[in-house]
N, C-alpha and C positions, 0 to 999 in steps of 0.2 A: 850864680856863684859857680853852679855846673856848667854852665857855657864857657866860663873863662878857664877853668881847668881843663877843657875838652882842647879849648885853644893852645894852652900852655904846653901840654904835652903834644900837640902836633907840632908845634914851634922847635920843642927840643927833640922829636922824632926826626923833622926837618934837616935840624943841625946836624945831628948824627948821622944820619945819611949822606949828606954833603961833605963830611969829614971823613966817613970810612967809605966811599965811594969804591976804593981802589980794592980795598978786604972783599966788599961785599963781590966786587967782579973777580977776583981769585977764589971767591968762594962758589959763585954761580958761574962760572965759565963765561964764556962767550954764549950771547944770547941770538940765535940763528935770525930770528926775525928782525930784530932790531938791527944787526950788522945789515941785512939785505935792505931794509927800508930808510935806515938811517945813514947809512955809508959806512965808511971806515971811523971805528971809534962808537959806532951806534951802540952799543951797551953802555958806556958812558955816559951818552945821552939819554939813555931811556931810564938809567938811575937817576939823574938830575931831574928828567921830566916827572918820576914818579914821587922825588924828595917834595917837587914844586906842585902836584897835585895833591898830598897829604897835608901842604901848607895851606894852598887854596880852598881845600875842603875843610879843613878846620876852621879857617877862617870863616866860611860860609856858616858852618853850624854854629859858631859863636856869636855872628850877627842875627842870625834867625833866617838868613836866604834860603836854604835848605829845606826849613820848614815851609816857606811859603811855596817855594816850586813844587816839593810834594803835594801838598794840601790843594794848588791849583790844578795839577796834573792827574795824579791817582787818586786824590782824597774823595773824589765823587762816586770812586767804585768800591770805597771801605767806609762810606758816611762820616768821614770827617769833619 
């Protein structure tokens, strides 16, 4: 049940980020590295990318993928 709650919160946060991205851009201003590497409108693209990463991260946690990746990579260092 805990994983479903994390996914639901991640989904809601993603929708809020996408709906309010113009207000987020007004609050943060132009993000210099995003404008340099992502081109004109890079700040908006960066905000959309962050929303996508929040969604994918919460989905991976809900499905147990992140736990498997961490167990396979750094788990041997922590005895998991």
